[in-house]
Each structure stands twice: as structure tokens, then as C-alpha cells.
N, C-alpha and C positions, 0 to 999 in steps of 0.2 A: 755643270750640265744638268738640265732638268729631264726627268723621265716623264714622258707624256703618253697617257692612255687615250686611245681613240676608240670610238664605237663606230663601226663601219656597216653600211647597208649597201647591198649590190644585187643587181640582176646578173646572174652568172652565165646566162645563155651564151654570150659571145666570148667567154673567157676559158682558158685552158687551166682552170682551177685557181687557187689562191697563190701558191708559191711561185716566185720568180723562177723562170726556166730560161736561162740565157742561151742555151744551145740545144734546144730540144727538137726543132723542126729542120733537120738537115743542116744543122749548124747555125740556123737563124733563130733569134729570140721569138717566142710566142707571147701572145697577150695574156697577162695574168693580173689579178687584182693587186697583189703586192707590188708588182712592177709598175703599175700605173700610179699607185700612191707614192712609191719611192721617187718616181719622176716628178711628181708635184712637190714633194718635200725638197727635192734637189733645187727646184726653181726658187723656193722660199729661202733655203739655207745657203745656196750658192756652193754646195758641196754635197757629195753623196751621203745619204742618211739611211742606215739599215732599219727596216721595219720588221718587227717580230709579231706574227699572228698567233692567235690562241690555238690554231690548228689549221691543217691543210684541207682543202676541199677538192673534189674532182671537177672535171670540166662540166659546165652547165649547172652547177649547184649555186643556189641563191643564198643570201644571208640577210637577216633582218637586223641583227645586232651582234656582229662579230667583234671581238676585242683584239686590239693590236697596239703595240707600244714602240716608242722610239726615244732616243736620247737627243735632245735638242741643244746645240751649242749656243743658241740665242736665248738670253734671259729676258730680253725686253718685250717679247710678244706675250700679252696676257693670254692665259691658257684658253679662254673661251673664244679668242680671235683665231685660233687654229681652224675652227670649223669653217668660217667663210674663206679664210686664206687658202686652205687646201682645196676646198670645193671649187674655187675659182680656176684651178688648174686641172681638175678632174673631168673625165667624160661623164655624160649624163647617166650612165649605168652604174656609177659608184657615187655614193654620198657619205660624207662624214657627218654623223648625227649627234655625236657627243665628244667632249674632250675634257680631260682633267689631269692634274699633276698627281703622280703617285710616288711612292717611296723608291729610292734608288735601286733596291734589290727586287722590285716587282718585275715579274715577267708575265706577259699575257699568256704565254705558253705553259710555263711551269707553275704559275700561281692560280691557274683556273681551278675552280672547285666543281664545276659542272658544265655540261654542254647539253643543249636541247636540240633535237632534230625533229622536224615536222614534215610529213609527207601528205600531199593532197591528191585524193583520188576523186575523179568526177565520173558519176555513173550515168550521165545523160549525154547531151550534146553541148559541150562547153562553148561559151562565147569565144570569139577570136582573141579577145584581150586576156583570156585566162590560159590560153594554150601553152605559154611559156612556164606556167606555174603549177599545172596539174598533170596527172597521169590519167588520160581518159580511158575508161573501160566501158564496154557496152552491155554489161549485165550488173545486177546488184549482187555483190558478194554476201555470203552468209557470215556475218561478223560474230555469230555465236560459236562458230567452229574454231577450235583451238589448233 
């Protein structure tokens, strides 16, 4: 089995975070990034494949390059072909943007050495296309105040 590392980008607006939540909404599953990618992996592998993310996110959080890994029982797929193969089964608000084979003991969760969080504040009147990605405030904060 190969250990495959994915780099994932997503617009988290319509997700209940990263982690699969099978029975969170009155016993019904909710939409999560991990759940959507695992469904795509299952279509490719014809069996359930567990995906491990580098960390969990809250509802509505976006990711530019989140790491996730899984063990593939298929040796015949070239690692770079996972990008178009998985994306073919994903909704438009999730994209796989990178894939590579990593050591068997690599874990995107436990092998991570850093995480970067970015917050965007808009101090004017944001465009509609920006509203999912900024926190609009109607005054200019004094960024010299600690």
C-alpha cells in the first residue's frame, strides 16, 4: 500500500468543517470536506478509504493548501493522476491541487511542522465576490495598538 499525500484547497462556506461527522445533525450526516473527499476516494478504490487531515477546521473555514493523506491499495495509479481522478468526483468547492507519495510512517496530522492561518479584514465596502472570504468592518482599526 502506498501512502499518498494530497494538498487540498476548498471554499469552506458550505461545509460543517473538515472532519467527517456521521451523525451530527439529529442523526443525519452533515457535509464536511473529509467526507466529500472520502466519497471520491471510494469511487476510485471501490472500497472505503480513510483520509487523515493535518487538522480540523470549523464551519465556514477555507483552506488554500491543507495537507491530508491516505493509504491506497492500488499501486497502478501514477501519483500525479490522483489530482484529476479525485477532482472528477469532487464538488466545485473542493479541489485537489497536489499529490505525492510519502513514507509509510508519514501522517499529515502528526508530521506537520507548522500551520499558517490568515484572516482578511475589509475596511470598506467589499465586492460581492469577496464576501465569503473577508470580515467586513466599517472603520479603520488602529493597527499600532497592541
